[in-house]
ChimeraX commands (.cxc) that place a marker at each C-alpha (Angstrom):
marker #1 position -21.52,67.24,-35.57 radius 0.5
marker #1 position -24.13,70.25,-35.15 radius 0.5
marker #1 position -26.28,67.02,-34.66 radius 0.5
marker #1 position -24.58,64.47,-33.26 radius 0.5
marker #1 position -25.99,62.86,-30.53 radius 0.5
marker #1 position -29.36,63.05,-32.34 radius 0.5
marker #1 position -31.08,59.39,-30.49 radius 0.5
marker #1 position -28.31,59.36,-27.76 radius 0.5
marker #1 position -29.25,60.03,-23.98 radius 0.5
marker #1 position -26.42,61.15,-21.69 radius 0.5
marker #1 position -25.87,60.92,-18.15 radius 0.5
marker #1 position -24.36,63.71,-17.03 radius 0.5
marker #1 position -23.63,63.76,-12.92 radius 0.5
marker #1 position -23.04,67.27,-11.28 radius 0.5
marker #1 position -25.30,69.01,-13.98 radius 0.5
marker #1 position -26.92,72.29,-12.18 radius 0.5
marker #1 position -23.79,73.93,-12.63 radius 0.5
marker #1 position -20.81,74.95,-14.12 radius 0.5
marker #1 position -18.89,72.39,-16.09 radius 0.5
marker #1 position -22.02,69.90,-16.21 radius 0.5
marker #1 position -24.41,72.44,-16.66 radius 0.5
marker #1 position -22.56,73.69,-19.79 radius 0.5
marker #1 position -21.79,69.97,-20.85 radius 0.5
marker #1 position -25.66,69.36,-20.61 radius 0.5
marker #1 position -27.10,72.22,-22.57 radius 0.5
marker #1 position -24.43,71.75,-25.01 radius 0.5
marker #1 position -25.26,67.49,-25.33 radius 0.5
marker #1 position -28.94,68.72,-25.65 radius 0.5
marker #1 position -28.49,71.24,-28.46 radius 0.5
marker #1 position -26.33,68.81,-30.30 radius 0.5
marker #1 position -29.51,66.31,-30.02 radius 0.5
marker #1 position -29.12,63.99,-26.57 radius 0.5
marker #1 position -31.57,62.90,-24.14 radius 0.5
marker #1 position -30.12,64.31,-21.15 radius 0.5
marker #1 position -30.57,62.44,-17.66 radius 0.5
marker #1 position -28.92,65.22,-15.19 radius 0.5
marker #1 position -28.10,64.17,-11.65 radius 0.5
marker #1 position -27.14,66.86,-8.93 radius 0.5
marker #1 position -27.86,67.45,-5.36 radius 0.5
marker #1 position -29.76,70.57,-6.21 radius 0.5
marker #1 position -33.21,70.16,-7.06 radius 0.5
marker #1 position -33.66,74.62,-7.16 radius 0.5
marker #1 position -30.36,73.80,-10.33 radius 0.5
marker #1 position -32.42,70.52,-11.98 radius 0.5
marker #1 position -35.66,72.21,-12.28 radius 0.5
marker #1 position -33.91,75.02,-13.73 radius 0.5
marker #1 position -31.97,72.73,-16.18 radius 0.5
marker #1 position -34.92,70.84,-16.81 radius 0.5
marker #1 position -36.64,74.12,-17.84 radius 0.5
marker #1 position -34.06,75.60,-20.02 radius 0.5
marker #1 position -33.40,72.14,-21.67 radius 0.5
marker #1 position -36.33,69.56,-21.23 radius 0.5
marker #1 position -34.01,67.40,-19.32 radius 0.5
marker #1 position -35.10,63.99,-16.96 radius 0.5
marker #1 position -33.73,64.56,-13.76 radius 0.5
marker #1 position -32.92,62.98,-10.41 radius 0.5
marker #1 position -31.65,64.78,-7.04 radius 0.5
marker #1 position -29.27,62.96,-4.73 radius 0.5
marker #1 position -26.12,62.95,-2.09 radius 0.5
marker #1 position -23.29,61.87,-3.79 radius 0.5
marker #1 position -21.65,61.84,-0.96 radius 0.5
marker #1 position -23.97,59.12,0.08 radius 0.5
marker #1 position -23.42,55.74,-1.44 radius 0.5
marker #1 position -25.97,53.19,-1.43 radius 0.5
marker #1 position -28.39,56.47,-2.76 radius 0.5
marker #1 position -26.02,57.09,-5.68 radius 0.5
marker #1 position -25.95,53.80,-6.68 radius 0.5
marker #1 position -30.40,54.28,-6.63 radius 0.5
marker #1 position -30.08,57.32,-8.34 radius 0.5
marker #1 position -27.42,55.46,-11.14 radius 0.5
marker #1 position -29.99,52.63,-11.56 radius 0.5
marker #1 position -32.87,55.27,-11.49 radius 0.5
marker #1 position -31.26,57.45,-14.53 radius 0.5
marker #1 position -30.70,54.36,-17.01 radius 0.5
marker #1 position -30.42,53.14,-19.29 radius 0.5
marker #1 position -28.18,55.48,-21.12 radius 0.5
marker #1 position -25.90,55.30,-24.31 radius 0.5
marker #1 position -22.86,57.57,-22.53 radius 0.5
marker #1 position -21.92,58.99,-19.07 radius 0.5
marker #1 position -20.21,62.20,-17.90 radius 0.5
marker #1 position -18.84,61.65,-14.51 radius 0.5
marker #1 position -18.58,65.71,-13.62 radius 0.5
marker #1 position -19.86,66.41,-10.21 radius 0.5
marker #1 position -17.50,67.14,-7.75 radius 0.5
marker #1 position -16.43,69.29,-4.53 radius 0.5
marker #1 position -13.86,70.53,-2.74 radius 0.5
marker #1 position -12.27,72.15,0.45 radius 0.5
marker #1 position -9.35,74.40,1.56 radius 0.5
marker #1 position -7.40,72.82,4.09 radius 0.5
marker #1 position -3.80,72.86,4.63 radius 0.5
marker #1 position -2.37,69.36,5.10 radius 0.5
marker #1 position -2.25,69.93,8.27 radius 0.5
marker #1 position -4.91,70.90,9.63 radius 0.5
marker #1 position -7.45,68.44,6.85 radius 0.5
marker #1 position -9.43,66.28,8.80 radius 0.5
marker #1 position -10.20,62.61,8.26 radius 0.5
marker #1 position -14.20,63.98,7.08 radius 0.5
marker #1 position -13.30,66.19,4.37 radius 0.5
marker #1 position -10.56,63.68,3.18 radius 0.5
marker #1 position -13.29,60.92,3.48 radius 0.5
marker #1 position -16.29,63.30,2.12 radius 0.5
marker #1 position -13.84,64.48,-0.92 radius 0.5
marker #1 position -12.88,61.16,-1.57 radius 0.5
marker #1 position -16.94,60.37,-1.58 radius 0.5
marker #1 position -17.80,62.65,-3.57 radius 0.5
marker #1 position -15.29,62.86,-6.24 radius 0.5
marker #1 position -13.68,59.50,-6.56 radius 0.5
marker #1 position -16.51,57.05,-4.85 radius 0.5
marker #1 position -19.80,58.32,-6.73 radius 0.5
marker #1 position -17.78,57.92,-10.52 radius 0.5
marker #1 position -16.97,54.27,-9.26 radius 0.5
marker #1 position -20.50,53.35,-8.52 radius 0.5
marker #1 position -21.92,55.86,-11.18 radius 0.5
marker #1 position -19.89,53.42,-14.27 radius 0.5
marker #1 position -20.43,50.12,-12.36 radius 0.5
marker #1 position -24.09,50.69,-12.95 radius 0.5
marker #1 position -23.59,52.14,-16.51 radius 0.5
marker #1 position -21.04,49.85,-17.75 radius 0.5
marker #1 position -22.63,46.89,-16.25 radius 0.5
marker #1 position -25.96,47.79,-17.99 radius 0.5
marker #1 position -24.41,48.26,-21.53 radius 0.5
marker #1 position -22.24,44.62,-21.39 radius 0.5
marker #1 position -25.20,43.09,-20.22 radius 0.5
marker #1 position -26.77,43.77,-23.09 radius 0.5
marker #1 position -23.90,43.67,-25.50 radius 0.5
marker #1 position -23.71,47.35,-26.32 radius 0.5
marker #1 position -20.67,50.26,-26.67 radius 0.5
marker #1 position -20.14,52.88,-24.78 radius 0.5
marker #1 position -18.27,55.77,-23.60 radius 0.5
marker #1 position -16.93,57.37,-20.36 radius 0.5
marker #1 position -15.76,60.67,-19.45 radius 0.5
marker #1 position -14.57,61.51,-15.82 radius 0.5
marker #1 position -13.85,64.98,-15.30 radius 0.5
marker #1 position -10.41,65.51,-13.44 radius 0.5
marker #1 position -8.29,68.37,-12.76 radius 0.5
marker #1 position -4.79,69.39,-13.79 radius 0.5
marker #1 position -4.68,69.27,-9.40 radius 0.5
marker #1 position -4.29,65.52,-10.26 radius 0.5
marker #1 position -0.98,66.39,-11.58 radius 0.5
marker #1 position 0.01,69.36,-9.30 radius 0.5
marker #1 position 0.53,69.34,-5.59 radius 0.5
marker #1 position -1.14,72.66,-5.08 radius 0.5
marker #1 position -1.40,74.24,-1.11 radius 0.5
marker #1 position -4.50,73.96,0.20 radius 0.5
marker #1 position -5.39,71.13,-1.47 radius 0.5
marker #1 position -4.74,67.86,-0.65 radius 0.5
marker #1 position -7.83,65.97,-0.09 radius 0.5
marker #1 position -9.19,67.55,-3.68 radius 0.5
marker #1 position -5.62,66.66,-5.47 radius 0.5
marker #1 position -5.66,62.92,-3.45 radius 0.5
marker #1 position -9.18,62.30,-4.80 radius 0.5
marker #1 position -8.48,63.64,-8.72 radius 0.5
marker #1 position -5.29,61.92,-8.26 radius 0.5
marker #1 position -7.16,58.83,-7.52 radius 0.5
marker #1 position -9.79,59.02,-10.45 radius 0.5
marker #1 position -7.44,59.52,-12.81 radius 0.5
marker #1 position -5.50,56.36,-11.92 radius 0.5
marker #1 position -8.66,54.37,-11.59 radius 0.5
marker #1 position -9.73,56.00,-14.97 radius 0.5
marker #1 position -6.81,54.14,-16.54 radius 0.5
marker #1 position -8.05,50.59,-15.06 radius 0.5
marker #1 position -11.85,51.41,-16.14 radius 0.5
marker #1 position -10.09,51.85,-19.74 radius 0.5
marker #1 position -8.11,48.63,-19.81 radius 0.5
marker #1 position -11.01,46.42,-18.08 radius 0.5
marker #1 position -13.89,48.01,-19.73 radius 0.5
marker #1 position -12.08,49.07,-23.19 radius 0.5
marker #1 position -12.24,45.04,-23.56 radius 0.5
marker #1 position -15.97,45.18,-23.21 radius 0.5
marker #1 position -16.17,47.80,-26.16 radius 0.5
marker #1 position -16.77,50.98,-23.06 radius 0.5
marker #1 position -14.26,53.81,-23.63 radius 0.5
marker #1 position -13.33,56.02,-20.58 radius 0.5
marker #1 position -11.26,58.77,-20.41 radius 0.5
marker #1 position -10.82,61.83,-18.25 radius 0.5
marker #1 position -10.39,65.83,-18.64 radius 0.5
marker #1 position -8.00,67.55,-16.35 radius 0.5
marker #1 position -9.32,71.17,-16.63 radius 0.5
marker #1 position -7.22,73.94,-15.48 radius 0.5
marker #1 position -9.23,76.35,-13.56 radius 0.5
marker #1 position -12.61,76.95,-14.95 radius 0.5
marker #1 position -14.96,79.72,-14.44 radius 0.5
marker #1 position -17.40,77.87,-12.38 radius 0.5
marker #1 position -18.94,78.75,-8.44 radius 0.5
marker #1 position -16.27,76.12,-6.98 radius 0.5
marker #1 position -13.33,77.55,-8.95 radius 0.5
marker #1 position -14.39,81.13,-7.72 radius 0.5
marker #1 position -14.77,79.61,-3.91 radius 0.5
marker #1 position -11.19,78.41,-4.39 radius 0.5
marker #1 position -10.01,80.88,-6.32 radius 0.5
marker #1 position -10.98,84.28,-5.58 radius 0.5
marker #1 position -7.54,85.45,-3.91 radius 0.5
marker #1 position -6.19,87.78,-6.40 radius 0.5
marker #1 position -2.57,86.89,-4.99 radius 0.5
marker #1 position -3.73,83.78,-5.87 radius 0.5
marker #1 position -5.03,83.50,-8.90 radius 0.5
marker #1 position -2.33,85.71,-10.25 radius 0.5
marker #1 position 0.11,83.62,-10.18 radius 0.5
marker #1 position -2.08,80.94,-11.29 radius 0.5
marker #1 position -3.03,82.58,-14.46 radius 0.5
marker #1 position 0.63,83.14,-15.07 radius 0.5
marker #1 position 1.42,79.67,-15.79 radius 0.5
marker #1 position -1.17,79.61,-18.44 radius 0.5
marker #1 position 0.30,80.58,-21.61 radius 0.5
marker #1 position -2.80,81.62,-23.03 radius 0.5
marker #1 position -3.37,84.10,-19.95 radius 0.5
marker #1 position -7.18,83.02,-19.29 radius 0.5
marker #1 position -8.88,80.53,-16.84 radius 0.5
marker #1 position -11.29,78.46,-19.24 radius 0.5
marker #1 position -14.71,78.80,-19.62 radius 0.5
marker #1 position -17.13,75.86,-19.04 radius 0.5
marker #1 position -17.52,76.00,-22.86 radius 0.5
marker #1 position -14.28,75.20,-23.04 radius 0.5
marker #1 position -13.84,71.47,-21.05 radius 0.5
marker #1 position -17.41,70.68,-22.30 radius 0.5
marker #1 position -16.55,70.77,-25.95 radius 0.5
marker #1 position -13.77,68.00,-25.32 radius 0.5
marker #1 position -15.99,66.00,-23.36 radius 0.5
marker #1 position -18.41,66.18,-26.16 radius 0.5
marker #1 position -15.70,65.31,-28.26 radius 0.5
marker #1 position -14.52,62.47,-26.07 radius 0.5
marker #1 position -17.57,60.98,-25.64 radius 0.5
marker #1 position -18.20,60.54,-29.48 radius 0.5
marker #1 position -17.44,57.94,-32.19 radius 0.5
marker #1 position -14.72,61.17,-33.41 radius 0.5
marker #1 position -12.62,59.91,-30.45 radius 0.5
marker #1 position -12.70,55.99,-31.31 radius 0.5
marker #1 position -9.59,55.60,-30.65 radius 0.5
marker #1 position -9.00,57.35,-27.97 radius 0.5
marker #1 position -8.97,55.26,-24.81 radius 0.5
marker #1 position -7.52,55.88,-21.10 radius 0.5
marker #1 position -5.91,59.45,-21.29 radius 0.5
marker #1 position -5.93,62.44,-18.94 radius 0.5
marker #1 position -6.63,64.74,-20.90 radius 0.5
marker #1 position -5.54,68.53,-20.49 radius 0.5
marker #1 position -7.29,70.98,-21.06 radius 0.5
marker #1 position -4.88,74.06,-19.27 radius 0.5
marker #1 position -4.48,76.28,-21.98 radius 0.5
marker #1 position -0.59,74.87,-21.27 radius 0.5
marker #1 position -0.06,75.59,-17.71 radius 0.5
marker #1 position 1.01,72.10,-17.65 radius 0.5
marker #1 position 4.58,72.66,-19.92 radius 0.5
marker #1 position 4.99,75.18,-17.85 radius 0.5
marker link #1:1,2 radius 0.2
marker link #1:2,3 radius 0.2
marker link #1:3,4 radius 0.2
marker link #1:4,5 radius 0.2
marker link #1:5,6 radius 0.2
marker link #1:6,7 radius 0.2
marker link #1:7,8 radius 0.2
marker link #1:8,9 radius 0.2
marker link #1:9,10 radius 0.2
marker link #1:10,11 radius 0.2
marker link #1:11,12 radius 0.2
marker link #1:12,13 radius 0.2
marker link #1:13,14 radius 0.2
marker link #1:14,15 radius 0.2
marker link #1:15,16 radius 0.2
marker link #1:16,17 radius 0.2
marker link #1:17,18 radius 0.2
marker link #1:18,19 radius 0.2
marker link #1:19,20 radius 0.2
marker link #1:20,21 radius 0.2
marker link #1:21,22 radius 0.2
marker link #1:22,23 radius 0.2
marker link #1:23,24 radius 0.2
marker link #1:24,25 radius 0.2
marker link #1:25,26 radius 0.2
marker link #1:26,27 radius 0.2
marker link #1:27,28 radius 0.2
marker link #1:28,29 radius 0.2
marker link #1:29,30 radius 0.2
marker link #1:30,31 radius 0.2
marker link #1:31,32 radius 0.2
marker link #1:32,33 radius 0.2
marker link #1:33,34 radius 0.2
marker link #1:34,35 radius 0.2
marker link #1:35,36 radius 0.2
marker link #1:36,37 radius 0.2
marker link #1:37,38 radius 0.2
marker link #1:38,39 radius 0.2
marker link #1:39,40 radius 0.2
marker link #1:40,41 radius 0.2
marker link #1:41,42 radius 0.2
marker link #1:42,43 radius 0.2
marker link #1:43,44 radius 0.2
marker link #1:44,45 radius 0.2
marker link #1:45,46 radius 0.2
marker link #1:46,47 radius 0.2
marker link #1:47,48 radius 0.2
marker link #1:48,49 radius 0.2
marker link #1:49,50 radius 0.2
marker link #1:50,51 radius 0.2
marker link #1:51,52 radius 0.2
marker link #1:52,53 radius 0.2
marker link #1:53,54 radius 0.2
marker link #1:54,55 radius 0.2
marker link #1:55,56 radius 0.2
marker link #1:56,57 radius 0.2
marker link #1:57,58 radius 0.2
marker link #1:58,59 radius 0.2
marker link #1:59,60 radius 0.2
marker link #1:60,61 radius 0.2
marker link #1:61,62 radius 0.2
marker link #1:62,63 radius 0.2
marker link #1:63,64 radius 0.2
marker link #1:64,65 radius 0.2
marker link #1:65,66 radius 0.2
marker link #1:66,67 radius 0.2
marker link #1:67,68 radius 0.2
marker link #1:68,69 radius 0.2
marker link #1:69,70 radius 0.2
marker link #1:70,71 radius 0.2
marker link #1:71,72 radius 0.2
marker link #1:72,73 radius 0.2
marker link #1:73,74 radius 0.2
marker link #1:74,75 radius 0.2
marker link #1:75,76 radius 0.2
marker link #1:76,77 radius 0.2
marker link #1:77,78 radius 0.2
marker link #1:78,79 radius 0.2
marker link #1:79,80 radius 0.2
marker link #1:80,81 radius 0.2
marker link #1:81,82 radius 0.2
marker link #1:82,83 radius 0.2
marker link #1:83,84 radius 0.2
marker link #1:84,85 radius 0.2
marker link #1:85,86 radius 0.2
marker link #1:86,87 radius 0.2
marker link #1:87,88 radius 0.2
marker link #1:88,89 radius 0.2
marker link #1:89,90 radius 0.2
marker link #1:90,91 radius 0.2
marker link #1:91,92 radius 0.2
marker link #1:92,93 radius 0.2
marker link #1:93,94 radius 0.2
marker link #1:94,95 radius 0.2
marker link #1:95,96 radius 0.2
marker link #1:96,97 radius 0.2
marker link #1:97,98 radius 0.2
marker link #1:98,99 radius 0.2
marker link #1:99,100 radius 0.2
marker link #1:100,101 radius 0.2
marker link #1:101,102 radius 0.2
marker link #1:102,103 radius 0.2
marker link #1:103,104 radius 0.2
marker link #1:104,105 radius 0.2
marker link #1:105,106 radius 0.2
marker link #1:106,107 radius 0.2
marker link #1:107,108 radius 0.2
marker link #1:108,109 radius 0.2
marker link #1:109,110 radius 0.2
marker link #1:110,111 radius 0.2
marker link #1:111,112 radius 0.2
marker link #1:112,113 radius 0.2
marker link #1:113,114 radius 0.2
marker link #1:114,115 radius 0.2
marker link #1:115,116 radius 0.2
marker link #1:116,117 radius 0.2
marker link #1:117,118 radius 0.2
marker link #1:118,119 radius 0.2
marker link #1:119,120 radius 0.2
marker link #1:120,121 radius 0.2
marker link #1:121,122 radius 0.2
marker link #1:122,123 radius 0.2
marker link #1:123,124 radius 0.2
marker link #1:124,125 radius 0.2
marker link #1:125,126 radius 0.2
marker link #1:126,127 radius 0.2
marker link #1:127,128 radius 0.2
marker link #1:128,129 radius 0.2
marker link #1:129,130 radius 0.2
marker link #1:130,131 radius 0.2
marker link #1:131,132 radius 0.2
marker link #1:132,133 radius 0.2
marker link #1:133,134 radius 0.2
marker link #1:134,135 radius 0.2
marker link #1:135,136 radius 0.2
marker link #1:136,137 radius 0.2
marker link #1:137,138 radius 0.2
marker link #1:138,139 radius 0.2
marker link #1:139,140 radius 0.2
marker link #1:140,141 radius 0.2
marker link #1:141,142 radius 0.2
marker link #1:142,143 radius 0.2
marker link #1:143,144 radius 0.2
marker link #1:144,145 radius 0.2
marker link #1:145,146 radius 0.2
marker link #1:146,147 radius 0.2
marker link #1:147,148 radius 0.2
marker link #1:148,149 radius 0.2
marker link #1:149,150 radius 0.2
marker link #1:150,151 radius 0.2
marker link #1:151,152 radius 0.2
marker link #1:152,153 radius 0.2
marker link #1:153,154 radius 0.2
marker link #1:154,155 radius 0.2
marker link #1:155,156 radius 0.2
marker link #1:156,157 radius 0.2
marker link #1:157,158 radius 0.2
marker link #1:158,159 radius 0.2
marker link #1:159,160 radius 0.2
marker link #1:160,161 radius 0.2
marker link #1:161,162 radius 0.2
marker link #1:162,163 radius 0.2
marker link #1:163,164 radius 0.2
marker link #1:164,165 radius 0.2
marker link #1:165,166 radius 0.2
marker link #1:166,167 radius 0.2
marker link #1:167,168 radius 0.2
marker link #1:168,169 radius 0.2
marker link #1:169,170 radius 0.2
marker link #1:170,171 radius 0.2
marker link #1:171,172 radius 0.2
marker link #1:172,173 radius 0.2
marker link #1:173,174 radius 0.2
marker link #1:174,175 radius 0.2
marker link #1:175,176 radius 0.2
marker link #1:176,177 radius 0.2
marker link #1:177,178 radius 0.2
marker link #1:178,179 radius 0.2
marker link #1:179,180 radius 0.2
marker link #1:180,181 radius 0.2
marker link #1:181,182 radius 0.2
marker link #1:182,183 radius 0.2
marker link #1:183,184 radius 0.2
marker link #1:184,185 radius 0.2
marker link #1:185,186 radius 0.2
marker link #1:186,187 radius 0.2
marker link #1:187,188 radius 0.2
marker link #1:188,189 radius 0.2
marker link #1:189,190 radius 0.2
marker link #1:190,191 radius 0.2
marker link #1:191,192 radius 0.2
marker link #1:192,193 radius 0.2
marker link #1:193,194 radius 0.2
marker link #1:194,195 radius 0.2
marker link #1:195,196 radius 0.2
marker link #1:196,197 radius 0.2
marker link #1:197,198 radius 0.2
marker link #1:198,199 radius 0.2
marker link #1:199,200 radius 0.2
marker link #1:200,201 radius 0.2
marker link #1:201,202 radius 0.2
marker link #1:202,203 radius 0.2
marker link #1:203,204 radius 0.2
marker link #1:204,205 radius 0.2
marker link #1:205,206 radius 0.2
marker link #1:206,207 radius 0.2
marker link #1:207,208 radius 0.2
marker link #1:208,209 radius 0.2
marker link #1:209,210 radius 0.2
marker link #1:210,211 radius 0.2
marker link #1:211,212 radius 0.2
marker link #1:212,213 radius 0.2
marker link #1:213,214 radius 0.2
marker link #1:214,215 radius 0.2
marker link #1:215,216 radius 0.2
marker link #1:216,217 radius 0.2
marker link #1:217,218 radius 0.2
marker link #1:218,219 radius 0.2
marker link #1:219,220 radius 0.2
marker link #1:220,221 radius 0.2
marker link #1:221,222 radius 0.2
marker link #1:222,223 radius 0.2
marker link #1:223,224 radius 0.2
marker link #1:224,225 radius 0.2
marker link #1:225,226 radius 0.2
marker link #1:226,227 radius 0.2
marker link #1:227,228 radius 0.2
marker link #1:228,229 radius 0.2
marker link #1:229,230 radius 0.2
marker link #1:230,231 radius 0.2
marker link #1:231,232 radius 0.2
marker link #1:232,233 radius 0.2
marker link #1:233,234 radius 0.2
marker link #1:234,235 radius 0.2
marker link #1:235,236 radius 0.2
marker link #1:236,237 radius 0.2
marker link #1:237,238 radius 0.2
marker link #1:238,239 radius 0.2
marker link #1:239,240 radius 0.2
marker link #1:240,241 radius 0.2
marker link #1:241,242 radius 0.2
marker link #1:242,243 radius 0.2
view
């Protein structure tokens, strides 16, 4: 397992921070050539210095730029759609602009990148694997997260359709659904101790996730070890969903 991705190329979106960076680093350590795609050039520069990856800077809220970046990134053997963003608004205060922005980054961008990846694999008669990084927010109606929950719920639904259609072409598609993971985005959303304590109390293992906890599951689902796993939304939540 240590070098199971030797000779493979993996595109990771949102690779600059958090789960994406942990995934890119773990993939490189296990032999993969990583293509890192994210918005911040400085994050890409530091990641390239760390693991020697190819880098592409793009604003995933821009669909045309996203498609161009996905084409530039290819061809790759595997895809991790990790990039995401959030916003904290009560439902009554949520604007159309915020909703559209989160859908663009969290749902439409993964669609576009996966289309380009899958078209290339199918055209060349090759199998593949996609992991979409979702959230337990796709299952739970967290207050002040209407746009985020909606975007991740849509991502899960799209994952199931992708798994159905692309699985018939030899491309498996799965989602991972982490609980609060200690990333910069999570710190923003869960910095209030009163709010975070309530969430923590629902996690039987007694802690939030680390990015590496999620990256390990992503790598498993990408790999041939998960050859019969297709179309799942896999909670990585320490048991949160059983409460």
